Backbone as numpy.savetxt, mean C-alpha at the origin, in Angstrom:
# Nx Ny Nz CAx CAy CAz Cx Cy Cz
-13.21 -1.00 -8.31 -13.72 0.29 -8.15 -12.74 1.25 -8.94
-13.32 1.94 -9.97 -12.43 2.83 -10.62 -12.39 4.20 -9.96
-11.50 5.03 -10.41 -11.33 6.27 -9.77 -12.57 7.17 -9.74
-13.25 7.09 -10.89 -14.58 7.87 -10.97 -15.52 7.48 -9.91
-15.71 6.19 -9.71 -16.67 5.72 -8.66 -16.22 6.19 -7.32
-14.93 6.08 -7.05 -14.41 6.50 -5.70 -14.77 7.94 -5.47
-14.49 8.81 -6.47 -14.74 10.27 -6.28 -16.25 10.49 -6.10
-17.06 9.74 -6.84 -18.51 9.91 -6.66 -18.98 9.58 -5.24
-18.40 8.50 -4.69 -18.76 8.12 -3.34 -18.34 9.14 -2.36
-17.11 9.74 -2.55 -16.55 10.76 -1.66 -17.44 12.01 -1.72
-17.81 12.40 -2.89 -18.66 13.53 -3.01 -20.02 13.27 -2.32
-20.52 12.07 -2.39 -21.80 11.73 -1.70 -21.64 11.84 -0.20
-20.55 11.43 0.33 -20.20 11.47 1.72 -20.19 13.02 2.15
-19.51 13.75 1.37 -19.32 15.19 1.77 -20.51 16.01 1.64
-21.47 15.61 0.73 -22.75 16.26 0.51 -23.89 15.75 1.49
-23.62 14.73 2.24 -24.62 14.14 3.09 -24.77 14.98 4.37
-25.90 14.86 5.04 -26.04 15.56 6.31 -24.96 15.09 7.32
-24.51 15.99 8.17 -23.44 15.79 9.03 -23.59 14.52 9.91
-24.84 14.31 10.33 -25.10 13.16 11.26 -24.97 11.84 10.54
-24.97 11.84 9.17 -24.87 10.62 8.40 -23.47 10.32 7.88
-22.59 11.30 8.01 -21.26 11.20 7.32 -20.41 10.12 7.93
-20.42 9.89 9.25 -19.52 8.93 9.87 -19.97 7.58 9.46
-21.26 7.29 9.36 -21.79 6.03 8.92 -21.35 5.70 7.45
-21.48 6.73 6.56 -21.10 6.63 5.25 -19.64 6.40 5.07
-18.84 7.08 5.87 -17.37 6.81 5.84 -17.06 5.37 6.24
-17.76 4.88 7.28 -17.52 3.50 7.72 -17.86 2.53 6.60
-18.96 2.72 5.91 -19.44 1.88 4.77 -18.35 1.94 3.64
-17.82 3.13 3.44 -16.79 3.27 2.33 -15.62 2.52 2.65
-15.14 2.58 3.88 -13.89 1.89 4.29 -14.11 0.39 4.31
-15.28 -0.10 4.71 -15.44 -1.55 4.79 -15.86 -2.21 3.49
-16.07 -1.32 2.44 -16.43 -1.85 1.07 -15.30 -2.70 0.57
-15.58 -3.78 -0.10 -14.56 -4.71 -0.56 -13.53 -4.05 -1.45
-13.90 -3.17 -2.34 -12.91 -2.50 -3.25 -11.97 -1.56 -2.42
-12.58 -0.91 -1.37 -11.78 0.02 -0.51 -10.78 -0.81 0.32
-11.32 -1.90 0.87 -10.38 -2.76 1.66 -9.27 -3.32 0.84
-9.52 -3.61 -0.45 -8.48 -4.10 -1.31 -7.46 -3.00 -1.57
-7.95 -1.79 -1.76 -7.04 -0.61 -2.02 -6.20 -0.35 -0.78
-6.78 -0.45 0.36 -6.03 -0.24 1.66 -4.98 -1.23 1.82
-5.38 -2.56 1.52 -4.44 -3.65 1.64 -3.29 -3.49 0.69
-3.56 -2.96 -0.51 -2.51 -2.74 -1.55 -1.49 -1.67 -1.08
-2.09 -0.57 -0.54 -1.21 0.52 -0.05 -0.37 -0.01 1.18
-1.00 -0.78 2.03 -0.25 -1.35 3.20 0.93 -2.24 2.75
0.65 -3.08 1.74 1.64 -3.97 1.25 2.81 -3.17 0.60
2.45 -2.13 -0.07 3.47 -1.22 -0.71 4.40 -0.65 0.37
3.71 -0.03 1.49 4.58 0.51 2.53 5.40 -0.50 3.23
4.81 -1.72 3.40 5.52 -2.88 4.07 6.79 -3.23 3.34
6.67 -3.32 1.97 7.80 -3.69 1.19 8.85 -2.59 1.05
8.33 -1.40 0.94 9.24 -0.20 0.81 10.07 -0.03 2.06
9.48 -0.26 3.26 10.22 -0.12 4.50 10.80 -1.46 4.99
10.69 -2.44 4.22 11.23 -3.81 4.55 10.76 -4.29 5.98
9.46 -4.09 6.16 8.89 -4.52 7.44 8.42 -6.01 7.42
8.72 -6.72 8.45 8.36 -8.12 8.55 6.84 -8.20 8.41
6.35 -9.27 7.73 4.98 -9.48 7.44 4.17 -9.65 8.76
4.73 -9.92 9.92 4.09 -10.02 11.17 3.40 -8.75 11.54
3.91 -7.64 11.02 3.40 -6.30 11.33 2.25 -5.93 10.34
1.89 -6.73 9.44 1.00 -6.32 8.38 -0.32 -5.79 8.91
-0.95 -6.55 9.86 -2.27 -6.13 10.37 -2.22 -4.76 11.03
-1.13 -4.55 11.83 -1.00 -3.22 12.50 -0.85 -2.13 11.46
0.01 -2.36 10.50 0.29 -1.39 9.50 -1.00 -1.11 8.74
-1.75 -2.17 8.38 -3.07 -1.89 7.68 -3.96 -1.05 8.54
-3.90 -1.19 9.93 -4.76 -0.41 10.82 -4.28 1.02 10.75
-3.06 1.37 10.59 -2.58 2.70 10.42 -3.07 3.33 9.19
-3.07 2.59 8.06 -3.54 3.10 6.76 -5.11 3.26 6.82
-5.76 2.34 7.49 -7.21 2.51 7.62 -7.64 3.71 8.50
-6.84 4.00 9.54 -7.10 5.15 10.39 -6.84 6.50 9.55
-5.75 6.44 8.78 -5.47 7.57 7.93 -6.54 7.82 6.89
-7.18 6.73 6.42 -8.28 6.86 5.41 -9.44 7.53 6.12
-9.79 7.06 7.30 -10.87 7.63 8.06 -10.58 9.21 8.32
-9.40 9.52 8.77 -9.09 10.90 9.06 -9.17 11.77 7.83
-8.62 11.25 6.72 -8.74 12.06 5.44 -10.13 12.26 5.01
-11.00 11.25 5.09 -12.40 11.41 4.72 -13.13 12.33 5.68
-12.74 12.29 6.97 -13.43 13.24 7.87 -12.97 14.65 7.54
-11.71 14.81 7.18 -11.26 16.10 6.80 -11.90 16.67 5.53
-12.10 15.75 4.57 -12.78 16.18 3.30 -14.27 16.51 3.62
-14.94 15.70 4.43 -16.37 15.89 4.69 -16.63 17.11 5.56
-15.62 17.50 6.34 -15.81 18.73 7.16 -15.37 19.99 6.48
-14.93 19.90 5.25 -14.52 21.01 4.48 -13.16 21.59 4.77
-12.32 20.81 5.58 -10.97 21.25 5.88 -10.09 21.13 4.57
-10.41 20.22 3.67 -9.71 20.11 2.41 -10.71 20.33 1.27
-10.29 20.81 0.14 -11.22 21.04 -0.96 -11.49 19.82 -1.75
-12.63 19.29 -1.63 -12.93 17.99 -2.31 -13.09 18.22 -3.81
-13.45 19.36 -4.31 -13.57 19.62 -5.73 -12.26 19.56 -6.52
-11.16 19.66 -5.77 -9.82 19.65 -6.38 -9.23 18.20 -6.34
-9.96 17.27 -5.67 -9.43 15.92 -5.57 -9.57 15.20 -6.87
-8.48 14.57 -7.34 -8.48 13.81 -8.55 -8.13 12.34 -8.37
-7.33 12.04 -7.38 -6.80 10.66 -7.16 -6.78 10.43 -5.64
-7.92 9.95 -5.12 -8.06 9.74 -3.65 -7.02 8.84 -3.08
-6.85 7.64 -3.64 -5.88 6.66 -3.13 -4.46 7.11 -3.24
-4.16 7.84 -4.33 -2.84 8.40 -4.49 -2.55 9.44 -3.44
-3.49 10.35 -3.18 -3.33 11.30 -2.11 -3.18 10.66 -0.76
-4.01 9.63 -0.54 -3.99 8.96 0.72 -2.61 8.34 0.97
-2.01 7.76 -0.08 -0.68 7.15 0.06 0.36 8.15 0.46
0.29 9.33 -0.07 1.33 10.32 0.29 1.03 10.95 1.64
-0.25 11.08 2.00 -0.61 11.62 3.32 -0.29 10.62 4.46
-0.26 9.35 4.15 -0.06 8.38 5.14 1.39 8.18 5.45
2.30 8.78 4.66 3.74 8.51 4.78 4.27 8.77 6.22
3.93 9.94 6.70 4.39 10.33 8.12 3.86 9.35 9.19
2.61 8.96 9.02 2.03 8.03 10.04 2.77 6.72 9.98
3.05 6.27 8.76 3.83 5.02 8.62 5.18 5.04 9.28
5.83 6.16 8.91 7.18 6.31 9.49 7.20 6.35 10.99
6.12 6.98 11.58 6.02 6.98 13.05 5.79 5.58 13.56
5.03 4.83 12.88 4.80 3.41 13.34 6.10 2.62 13.21
6.84 2.87 12.13 8.08 2.12 11.92 9.08 2.43 12.98
9.20 3.69 13.36 10.13 4.07 14.42 9.73 3.60 15.78
8.45 3.79 16.14 8.04 3.53 17.51 7.49 2.12 17.76
7.20 1.43 16.66 6.64 0.04 16.87 7.59 -1.00 16.31
8.04 -0.85 15.13 8.85 -1.85 14.47 10.27 -1.90 15.05
10.88 -0.72 15.13 12.30 -0.71 15.50 12.56 -0.67 16.99
11.69 0.02 17.74 12.00 0.20 19.19 11.12 -0.69 20.08
9.95 -1.07 19.68 9.08 -1.91 20.54 8.70 -3.12 19.81
7.99 -3.95 20.48 7.55 -5.20 19.81 6.43 -4.96 18.90
5.64 -3.96 19.05 4.48 -3.77 18.18 3.28 -4.56 18.59
2.13 -4.12 18.22 0.90 -4.81 18.54 0.85 -6.25 17.99
1.40 -6.42 16.76 1.29 -7.74 16.13 2.16 -8.75 16.95
3.31 -8.31 17.41 4.20 -9.18 18.18 3.50 -9.62 19.50
2.69 -8.63 20.10 2.02 -8.99 21.34 0.88 -9.94 21.01
0.15 -9.73 19.94 -0.92 -10.66 19.53 -0.34 -11.99 19.31
0.78 -12.11 18.62 1.41 -13.41 18.37 1.80 -14.12 19.64
2.35 -13.34 20.61 2.75 -13.90 21.89 1.54 -14.55 22.60
0.43 -13.81 22.56 -0.76 -14.30 23.26 -1.27 -15.51 22.59
-1.30 -15.59 21.33 -1.77 -16.76 20.56 -0.90 -17.94 20.83
0.41 -17.73 20.82 1.32 -18.85 21.09 1.17 -19.31 22.51
0.96 -18.41 23.49 0.76 -18.85 24.81 -0.56 -19.70 24.99
-1.57 -19.28 24.31 -2.80 -20.01 24.36 -2.63 -21.42 23.82
-1.93 -21.57 22.75 -1.62 -22.89 22.15 -0.69 -23.74 23.11
0.19 -23.04 23.82 1.05 -23.72 24.71 0.27 -24.28 25.91
-0.63 -23.51 26.45 -1.47 -23.92 27.61 -2.36 -25.09 27.16
-2.97 -25.00 25.95 -3.85 -26.07 25.51 -3.12 -27.38 25.37
-1.87 -27.27 24.87 -1.02 -28.47 24.62 -0.70 -29.08 26.03
-0.42 -28.25 27.02 -0.07 -28.77 28.38 -1.25 -29.47 29.05
-2.51 -28.86 28.78 -3.64 -29.45 29.34 -4.00 -30.76 28.62
-3.76 -30.74 27.32 -4.08 -32.00 26.59 -3.20 -33.17 26.99
-1.97 -32.77 27.42 -1.01 -33.81 27.83 -1.17 -34.20 29.30
-2.16 -33.66 29.95 -2.42 -33.98 31.33 -1.51 -33.30 32.35
-0.81 -32.26 31.94 0.20 -31.58 32.78 -0.69 -30.52 33.67
-0.49 -30.52 34.97 -1.15 -29.59 35.75 -0.14 -28.67 36.47
-0.17 -27.40 36.13 0.63 -26.43 36.71 -0.17 -25.14 37.00
0.27 -24.39 37.97 -0.48 -23.14 38.18 -0.07 -22.12 37.19
-0.72 -21.03 37.12 -0.58 -20.06 36.04 0.90 -19.47 36.01
1.49 -19.19 37.13 2.77 -18.63 37.21 3.87 -19.60 36.65
3.64 -20.87 36.92 4.64 -21.92 36.40 4.41 -22.00 34.83
3.23 -21.97 34.41 3.00 -22.04 32.95 3.70 -20.83 32.27
3.42 -19.68 32.79 4.01 -18.43 32.22 5.55 -18.53 32.19
6.12 -18.98 33.36 7.58 -19.04 33.42 8.16 -20.04 32.41
7.47 -21.25 32.31 7.91 -22.23 31.36 7.84 -21.74 29.88
6.69 -21.06 29.62 6.45 -20.50 28.29 7.49 -19.51 27.86
7.83 -18.54 28.80 8.77 -17.54 28.52 10.21 -18.11 28.39
10.47 -19.12 29.17 11.81 -19.75 29.17 12.06 -20.43 27.81
10.99 -21.05 27.26 11.10 -21.75 26.00 11.17 -20.84 24.75
10.97 -19.58 24.92 11.01 -18.65 23.81 12.38 -18.09 23.52
12.78 -18.06 22.34 14.14 -17.61 21.94 14.15 -16.03 21.93
13.00 -15.40 21.80 12.98 -13.91 21.78 11.57 -13.49 21.62
11.37 -12.17 21.54 9.98 -11.60 21.35 9.46 -11.22 22.69
8.19 -10.73 22.62 7.46 -10.25 23.77 7.26 -11.36 24.80
7.35 -11.05 26.05 7.13 -11.96 27.12 5.70 -11.99 27.57
5.25 -13.15 27.97 3.89 -13.22 28.53 3.86 -12.80 30.01
2.83 -12.07 30.46 2.65 -11.74 31.83 1.35 -12.26 32.33
1.22 -12.25 33.66 -0.05 -12.76 34.23 -1.23 -11.83 33.77
-0.96 -10.50 33.64 -2.05 -9.66 33.25 -2.49 -9.91 31.88
-1.50 -10.16 30.92 -1.83 -10.42 29.58 -2.55 -11.81 29.45
-2.12 -12.81 30.26 -2.69 -14.09 30.15 -4.18 -14.06 30.69
-4.49 -13.16 31.63 -5.80 -13.19 32.16 -6.85 -12.33 31.34
-6.28 -11.22 30.80 -7.15 -10.29 30.09 -7.11 -10.43 28.55
-6.11 -11.14 28.11 -6.01 -11.27 26.54 -5.54 -10.00 25.95
-5.63 -9.88 24.67 -5.20 -8.70 23.99 -6.27 -8.30 22.96
-6.82 -7.13 23.07 -7.83 -6.63 22.11 -7.23 -6.44 20.76
-8.05 -6.68 19.80 -7.59 -6.46 18.35 -8.73 -5.84 17.61
-8.49 -4.71 17.00 -9.57 -4.02 16.19 -9.30 -4.35 14.76
-10.36 -4.81 14.07 -10.30 -5.10 12.65 -11.52 -4.47 11.94
-11.48 -4.25 10.64 -12.52 -3.62 9.89 -13.17 -4.66 8.94
-12.66 -5.83 9.01 -13.26 -6.88 8.15 -12.90 -8.24 8.59
-13.61 -9.25 8.16 -13.32 -10.60 8.54 -11.90 -10.95 8.22
-11.17 -11.61 9.14 -9.74 -11.83 8.94 -9.48 -12.76 7.73
-10.40 -13.69 7.55 -10.23 -14.57 6.29 -10.28 -13.74 5.04
-11.24 -12.81 5.03 -11.39 -11.92 3.83 -10.11 -11.07 3.67
-9.64 -10.45 4.75 -8.44 -9.67 4.69 -7.24 -10.45 4.19
-7.11 -11.68 4.67 -5.98 -12.55 4.25 -6.09 -12.83 2.71
-7.39 -13.04 2.27 -7.52 -13.21 0.81 -7.14 -11.95 0.02
-7.58 -10.80 0.55 -7.23 -9.57 -0.13 -5.67 -9.37 -0.12
-5.09 -9.78 0.93 -3.57 -9.62 0.95 -2.96 -10.49 -0.05
-3.42 -11.80 -0.18 -2.87 -12.74 -1.20 -3.15 -12.18 -2.57
-4.28 -11.64 -2.79 -4.66 -11.15 -4.16 -3.67 -9.98 -4.48
-3.47 -9.10 -3.56 -2.59 -7.97 -3.85 -1.16 -8.48 -4.12
-0.58 -9.36 -3.29 0.75 -9.81 -3.45 0.91 -10.51 -4.84
-0.08 -11.32 -5.21 0.03 -11.97 -6.53 -0.09 -10.97 -7.69
-0.88 -9.96 -7.46 -1.15 -9.04 -8.58 -0.04 -7.93 -8.66
0.60 -7.65 -7.55 1.49 -6.42 -7.50 2.92 -6.71 -7.27
3.29 -7.94 -7.08 4.69 -8.24 -6.66 5.67 -7.89 -7.84
5.20 -7.84 -9.04 6.11 -7.50 -10.16 6.42 -6.07 -10.34
5.75 -5.19 -9.50 5.92 -3.80 -9.68 6.71 -3.22 -8.51
7.55 -2.23 -8.84 8.39 -1.58 -7.79 7.82 -0.30 -7.30
6.84 0.25 -8.07 6.28 1.59 -7.72 4.80 1.45 -7.53
4.26 2.20 -6.56 2.81 2.35 -6.49 2.29 3.12 -7.72
1.06 2.79 -8.16 0.57 3.54 -9.32 0.72 5.02 -9.33
0.53 5.59 -8.15 0.62 7.02 -8.04 2.08 7.46 -8.25
3.06 6.69 -7.73 4.42 6.95 -7.90 4.85 6.67 -9.34
4.18 5.67 -9.97 4.49 5.34 -11.35 4.16 6.52 -12.25
3.06 7.15 -12.05 2.64 8.27 -12.85 3.62 9.46 -12.75
4.11 9.68 -11.51 5.10 10.74 -11.35 6.43 10.39 -12.04
6.80 9.08 -12.02 8.02 8.59 -12.59 7.96 8.85 -14.12
6.80 8.49 -14.72 6.70 8.70 -16.20 6.80 10.12 -16.52
6.19 10.99 -15.72 6.23 12.45 -15.97 7.67 12.90 -15.89
8.49 12.34 -14.99 9.91 12.78 -14.82 10.69 12.28 -16.09
10.40 11.08 -16.51 11.15 10.54 -17.69 10.81 11.41 -18.91
9.53 11.73 -19.14 9.17 12.51 -20.33 9.73 13.94 -20.23
9.67 14.61 -19.13 10.16 15.89 -18.95 11.70 15.95 -19.08
12.32 14.91 -18.53 13.85 14.85 -18.63 14.25 14.69 -20.08
13.57 13.81 -20.85 13.87 13.64 -22.24 13.57 14.83 -23.09
12.58 15.61 -22.77 12.30 16.86 -23.44 13.49 17.79 -23.32
14.09 17.69 -22.15 15.28 18.70 -21.90 16.56 18.14 -22.46
16.73 16.84 -22.43 18.06 16.24 -22.74 18.20 15.44 -24.06
17.10 15.06 -24.64 17.11 14.28 -25.80 17.86 14.90 -26.93
18.52 14.16 -27.81 19.32 14.79 -28.91 18.33 15.28 -30.01
17.17 14.73 -30.06 16.18 15.14 -31.10 14.79 15.18 -30.54
13.86 15.95 -31.05 12.51 16.17 -30.53 11.73 14.84 -30.68
12.05 14.07 -31.69 11.32 12.84 -31.92 11.40 11.88 -30.70
12.52 11.79 -30.04 12.68 10.94 -28.90 11.71 11.35 -27.81
11.67 12.63 -27.50 10.81 13.11 -26.40 9.37 12.94 -26.77
9.01 13.17 -28.09 7.68 12.97 -28.56 7.22 11.52 -28.40
8.10 10.62 -28.80 7.80 9.15 -28.71 7.62 8.76 -27.28
8.49 9.24 -26.40 8.33 8.92 -24.95 6.94 9.38 -24.40
6.56 10.55 -24.90 5.21 11.08 -24.36 4.06 10.24 -24.95
4.18 9.86 -26.16 3.08 9.09 -26.81 3.02 7.67 -26.26
4.22 7.16 -26.03 4.30 5.72 -25.62 4.07 5.58 -24.04
4.98 6.16 -23.25 4.89 6.01 -21.82 3.67 6.80 -21.22
3.44 7.91 -21.78 2.33 8.75 -21.28 1.04 8.10 -21.45
0.90 7.16 -22.34 -0.37 6.49 -22.55 -0.84 5.72 -21.30
0.10 5.34 -20.35 -0.31 4.65 -19.16 -1.36 5.51 -18.33
-1.09 6.83 -18.35 -1.87 7.61 -17.45 -2.69 8.69 -18.19
-3.00 8.48 -19.46 -3.74 9.49 -20.23 -4.98 8.79 -20.67
-6.13 9.50 -20.61 -7.45 9.05 -21.05 -7.82 7.74 -20.35
-8.08 6.70 -21.06 -8.49 5.40 -20.48 -7.29 4.48 -20.27
-6.06 5.02 -20.32 -4.96 4.23 -20.03 -4.45 3.40 -21.16
-4.79 3.74 -22.35 -4.42 2.87 -23.59 -2.91 3.19 -23.85
-2.18 2.16 -24.01 -0.77 2.24 -24.44 -0.65 1.86 -25.91
-0.26 2.82 -26.69 -0.26 2.63 -28.13 0.86 1.73 -28.61
0.58 0.79 -29.54 1.60 -0.04 -30.14 2.54 0.77 -31.06
3.66 0.19 -31.37 4.65 0.84 -32.25 4.09 1.37 -33.56
3.21 0.49 -34.18 2.66 0.87 -35.46 1.79 2.14 -35.40
1.00 2.24 -34.37 0.07 3.36 -34.23 0.90 4.65 -33.96
1.95 4.52 -33.07 2.76 5.69 -32.81 3.52 6.15 -34.11
3.98 5.20 -34.92 4.63 5.51 -36.10 3.70 6.34 -37.03
2.44 5.88 -37.15 1.42 6.55 -38.00 1.19 7.96 -37.42
1.04 8.06 -36.14 0.76 9.35 -35.54 1.85 10.36 -35.78
3.12 9.86 -35.62 4.23 10.73 -35.84 4.67 10.97 -37.23
4.10 10.12 -38.20 4.45 10.24 -39.56 5.83 9.75 -39.91
6.22 8.69 -39.18 7.59 8.08 -39.36 7.46 6.62 -39.76
8.51 5.98 -40.23 8.47 4.62 -40.58 8.44 3.76 -39.26
8.00 2.52 -39.40 8.00 1.58 -38.28 9.39 1.33 -37.78
10.31 1.28 -38.71 11.71 0.96 -38.36 12.26 2.08 -37.45
11.89 3.34 -37.86 12.36 4.49 -37.00 11.66 4.50 -35.70
10.39 4.09 -35.67 9.62 4.05 -34.39 10.29 3.01 -33.44
10.63 1.87 -34.00 11.28 0.87 -33.13 12.56 1.36 -32.58
13.32 2.07 -33.40 14.62 2.67 -32.98 14.42 3.64 -31.82
13.40 4.49 -32.02 13.05 5.46 -30.93 12.60 4.80 -29.63
11.85 3.66 -29.79 11.36 2.97 -28.58 12.53 2.34 -27.82
13.46 1.77 -28.58 14.64 1.20 -27.87 15.46 2.33 -27.16
15.50 3.48 -27.73 16.27 4.62 -27.22 15.55 5.12 -26.01
14.24 5.29 -26.07 13.47 5.72 -24.95 13.58 4.71 -23.76
13.47 3.46 -24.04 13.58 2.39 -23.00 14.91 2.52 -22.30
16.02 2.66 -23.07 17.32 2.72 -22.53 17.49 4.02 -21.68
17.08 5.15 -22.23 17.13 6.39 -21.43 16.26 6.36 -20.17
15.14 5.80 -20.33 14.19 5.71 -19.09 14.86 4.87 -18.00
15.51 3.77 -18.37 16.17 2.93 -17.35 17.28 3.73 -16.70
18.02 4.55 -17.44 19.07 5.38 -16.87 18.53 6.40 -15.93
17.43 7.05 -16.27 16.77 8.07 -15.48 16.25 7.46 -14.21
15.64 6.23 -14.29 15.15 5.61 -13.08 16.24 5.22 -12.15
17.32 4.75 -12.67 18.49 4.38 -11.86 19.13 5.57 -11.27
19.25 6.65 -11.93 19.83 7.85 -11.41 19.01 8.57 -10.36
17.65 8.56 -10.57 16.83 9.39 -9.61 16.20 8.55 -8.57
15.92 7.24 -8.89 15.24 6.44 -7.89 16.07 5.24 -7.43
17.19 4.99 -8.00 17.98 3.88 -7.62 17.43 2.54 -8.11
16.55 2.58 -9.09 15.95 1.31 -9.57 16.83 0.82 -10.73
17.31 -0.38 -10.71 18.17 -0.91 -11.71 17.50 -2.15 -12.30
18.07 -2.72 -13.42 17.58 -3.92 -13.98 17.55 -5.03 -12.96
18.56 -5.08 -12.09 18.64 -6.17 -11.09 17.53 -6.03 -10.13
16.89 -4.87 -9.90 15.86 -4.69 -8.99 14.57 -5.18 -9.58
14.43 -5.30 -10.94 13.23 -5.58 -11.56 12.95 -7.15 -11.65
């Protein structure tokens, strides 16, 4: 799903009759491309906050909820949809506070929903194993033995054992796991979310305009790095940039090496990203 299609869908939601908007929002969120985008944002937040992967489903639920709330805000006219240019980029920044709240109240201080889900699943497997082995114990004894054998984590209780643990999902778990794997394989080489990357490029170009020893360096940075986020995302090769600037290819290669070196220094100074991080 490209950005244009996303904005078209959002405009359709906002222009639809009020009684249809919730259904359209639900359809948008459960769409495969949207689910993949939500999974990607979730993985970015997980890695940025160094959250254990056991929290992934809960964290994705946080992002999904923020997606719903943002779409409801846009469809109700609380935010100006005509000014929207990058929905997923805006969502990423809007979700930051919600993610931090989750990290503080679920990851660091409490077990979190995922830990409780895992405890219940492990207990179910434990009980099944006991039954398969012909062991007969009452519920309290099973729970006591299960908790005693755990090195840590949430404890099982009689209430949890009897009622189970509800889990809300927006898509088939197998499909979500596949989306997660697709994102990890596709995005593990990158340290910045695309929306952050665009801002980083702008910082590099603007910094070079102010600090470069000559105007050619800043111009080369704009033509080369800026190509990632301009027009259809075409990144010009050295020969094309040389022709556009009216310089030799040798000079262009010199400028490219200079821009790369300066860009690395700027990223390290402003974002703490070093060669060792890459």
